[in-house]
C-alpha positions, 0 to 999 in steps of 0.5 A, spaced: 532 349 347 525 349 343 519 345 345 517 339 342 511 341 337 516 346 334 522 341 333 517 336 330 515 342 325 522 344 323 524 336 322 518 336 317 519 343 314 517 342 307 513 335 308 507 334 305 505 329 310 500 332 315 502 332 323 498 330 328 499 329 335 497 322 338 492 321 343 493 320 350 494 312 349 500 313 346 507 315 349 508 322 350 512 326 345 508 321 339 506 324 333 503 321 327 505 324 320 499 322 315 501 322 307 496 326 302 490 321 302 490 322 294 497 319 294 498 314 299 495 310 305 498 309 312 502 313 316 509 315 320 509 314 327 514 319 330 517 319 337 520 325 338 525 329 343 529 334 341 535 332 346 534 324 345 534 320 339 528 320 335 524 314 333 520 314 327 516 308 324 514 308 317 508 304 314 506 306 307 503 304 301 503 309 295 497 309 290 500 313 285 507 316 284 509 321 289 514 325 293 515 328 299 521 333 301 524 334 308 529 340 309 536 338 313 537 340 320 544 337 321 542 330 323 544 323 323 539 318 321 540 311 322 535 308 317 532 300 317 529 299 311 525 292 312 521 291 306 518 295 300 521 300 296 523 308 296 528 312 292 532 317 297 535 324 294 540 328 298 540 334 294 541 334 287 547 330 286 546 323 290 540 318 289 539 312 293 534 306 291 532 302 297 529 295 294 531 290 299 532 290 307 538 295 308 541 299 313 542 306 311 546 311 315 546 318 312 548 325 315 543 331 312 546 338 312 542 344 314 538 346 309 540 340 304 533 338 301 532 330 302 526 328 297 523 321 298 520 318 292 515 312 292 513 309 285 505 307 284 503 301 288 510 301 292 510 300 299 515 301 305 516 298 312 522 302 315 524 304 322 529 310 323 533 313 329 535 321 328 540 324 332 544 330 333 551 328 331 554 331 338 550 327 342 553 321 340 559 322 344 555 323 350 551 316 348 557 312 347 562 315 351 566 317 344 565 320 337 565 315 332 570 317 327 567 312 322 563 319 319 567 323 315 567 330 315 563 330 322 569 330 327 568 337 329 562 335 332 558 341 331 553 338 326 553 343 321 558 341 316 556 342 309 557 335 306 552 329 306 554 323 308 551 316 306 553 309 308 549 303 306 549 295 306 544 289 307 541 289 313 544 285 319 539 280 322 541 283 329 538 289 327 532 286 323 530 282 330 531 288 334 526 292 329 521 286 330 521 287 337 519 295 336 514 293 331 511 288 335 512 290 343 509 286 349 510 291 354 506 294 359 503 301 357 506 305 363 513 303 360 512 304 353 516 311 353 522 308 356 521 302 352 522 306 346 528 310 348 532 304 350 530 300 344 532 306 340 539 306 343 539 299 342 538 300 334 544 306 334 548 301 338 547 295 333 548 300 327 554 303 329 557 296 331 556 294 324 559 301 321 565 300 326 566 292 323 566 294 316 573 294 314 572 297 307 569 303 310 574 304 315 580 303 310 577 309 306 583 315 306 578 320 309 577 316 315 584 315 316 585 322 316 579 323 321 583 318 326 589 321 326 586 328 327 582 325 333 589 322 336 592 329 335 587 332 339 586 327 344 594 327 345 594 335 346 588 335 351 591 330 355 599 331 355 600 329 362 597 323 361 595 321 354 591 315 352 595 309 350 595 307 342 591 301 344 585 305 348 585 310 342 585 304 337 579 301 341 575 307 341 576 308 333 574 301 331 581 299 328 587 295 330 593 298 334 597 296 328 593 299 323 593 306 327 600 306 329 601 305 321 597 310 319 600 315 324 607 314 322 605 315 315 602 321 317 607 324 322 614 320 320 614 318 327 611 313 332 606 314 337 611 314 343 615 319 339 609 324 337 607 324 345 614 326 347 615 331 341 608 334 343 610 335 350 617 338 349 614 343 344 608 345 350 614 345 355 618 350 351 612 355 350 611 354 357 618 356 359 619 361 354 613 365 357 616 365 363 613 364 370 612 357 371 617 353 376 621 348 372 617 342 376 611 345 375 612 345 367 615 338 368 608 336 371 604 339 366 607 335 360 607 328 364 614 328 368 614 326 375 621 328 376 624 334 373 631 330 372 627 326 367 624 332 364 631 336 363 634 330 360 628 329 354 628 336 353 636 337 352 635 331 347 629 334 343 632 341 343 640 340 344 639 345 350 637 345 357 630 348 360 634 353 363 637 355 357 630 355 353 627 360 359 633 365 358 632 366 350 
């Protein structure tokens, strides 16, 4: 793991902002990013930790039109644009104008340049929380499949992702509490960490409640891939379809319909099919007793396993082992 100074340097690789350590009165891990004096007033205050969500608070006023570049590291950013204006360019193909209170969530792949552009006289007040994609699972207990092309969890995908919508009041209220804290200085670092996670929770809740986003075909494929992965990893005791639907932020019926459309069978039938195929492999490889094979694929009684196996393959487990 790299130290905080190096992490901050990498996060701001290519930036024209000057990086300064905050003085001792600030929370540990706090830095100031100061824009070129000839172009803008204000600063960005960042609270950085390589392993945890990182909060930045941006208060800027442009003297003339200027831009700033940041090279992608493969991080998710949850941006709460409260007021003012800024244009964000993700690579050469994507441009987004922020002119009203907006929740923007984006993924910046490693090596992809992000350019922020401010016009003359523009001001900006915003908060953002950056996090490694693979940390979302440990933070929330599941990986939000509302992010297409990121289900591999390695934070190293080539495709950029962007989502935006009007900023919900709950997020505005949470942001105001961070901008105007009433907290003892000794608790400042803990307060920032807790509030940063609150912003992540509220932002994810917004995405997971957006029916239009969740109905996208690429997300449906991600959900089915997640279902298949969970079944393979837990054949002896797979999660219920209702549990998976809750995790994925969709209704049980919608997930059932998506799975049937993709596989042609129901969830229960899919589990049985995968159990039998796994059992057949175990039997053909030899060695494991029949009761052990039955147990490994979720059957407490060998007789029930034998019945299901014969129904699937028109032969007994003993017959499959002898082939």
